[in-house]
C-alpha positions in Angstrom: 102.8 77.7 129.5 99.1 77.7 129.8 97.0 80.8 130.2 95.5 81.1 133.7 93.5 84.3 133.6 91.6 86.6 131.4 94.3 89.2 131.7 96.9 86.7 130.5 94.5 85.8 127.7 94.3 89.5 126.7 98.1 89.8 126.9 98.6 86.9 124.5 96.0 88.3 122.1 98.0 91.5 122.1 101.2 89.6 121.3 99.6 87.8 118.5 98.1 91.0 117.1 101.6 92.6 117.2 103.0 89.7 115.3 100.2 90.0 112.7 100.9 93.7 112.3 104.6 93.0 111.8 103.8 90.4 109.1 101.6 93.0 107.4 104.3 95.7 107.6 106.9 93.3 106.2 104.8 91.9 103.3 102.3 94.7 102.6 98.5 94.5 102.8 97.2 91.0 103.5 93.4 91.2 103.7 93.0 87.9 105.4 95.5 88.8 108.1 93.9 92.2 108.6 90.5 90.4 109.0 92.1 88.0 111.5 93.4 90.9 113.5 90.0 92.5 113.6 88.5 89.2 114.8 91.1 88.9 117.5 90.1 92.4 118.7 86.5 91.2 118.8 87.5 88.2 120.9 89.7 90.5 123.1 86.6 92.6 123.9 84.8 89.7 125.5 87.8 88.0 127.2 86.3 88.7 130.7 82.8 87.5 129.8 83.1 83.6 129.7 79.7 83.0 128.0 80.4 85.4 125.2 83.9 84.2 124.8 82.7 80.6 124.5 80.2 81.8 121.9 83.1 83.1 119.8 85.0 79.8 120.0 84.5 78.9 116.3 85.6 82.4 115.3 88.8 81.9 117.3 89.4 78.6 115.5 88.9 80.2 112.1 91.2 83.0 113.0 93.9 80.6 114.3 93.7 78.7 111.0 94.2 81.9 108.9 97.1 83.0 111.1 98.9 79.7 111.0 98.4 79.5 107.2 99.7 83.0 106.6 102.5 82.9 109.2 103.6 79.2 109.1 107.1 79.3 110.4 106.6 80.9 113.8 106.5 78.2 116.5 106.2 80.7 119.3 103.1 82.2 117.6 101.7 78.7 117.1 102.1 77.9 120.8 100.4 81.2 121.7 97.5 80.4 119.5 97.1 76.9 121.0 97.2 78.5 124.5 94.3 80.9 123.5 92.3 77.9 122.3 93.0 75.9 125.4 92.0 78.9 127.6 88.6 79.1 125.9 88.1 75.4 126.2 89.2 74.8 129.8 89.3 78.1 131.7 86.5 80.3 130.4 
């Protein structure tokens, strides 16, 4: 289901962040995931500012790559990440 609003975008970021935190608690410190979580929080901060959100598009893509590499077997997470990307591309 595609993201239709900034508030939905923020909710999906929160879900992804919780999944990252769960992976960290299960596996211990993972610096690249901790960095990805910080980057998501940066993106979350500008979710309601389309120009700034678009400017962080490349950061979002890098973050998505890290997350999918570190948590490869979670299809729900992968779909949420695609939805975030699509929102920035088509709705912001």
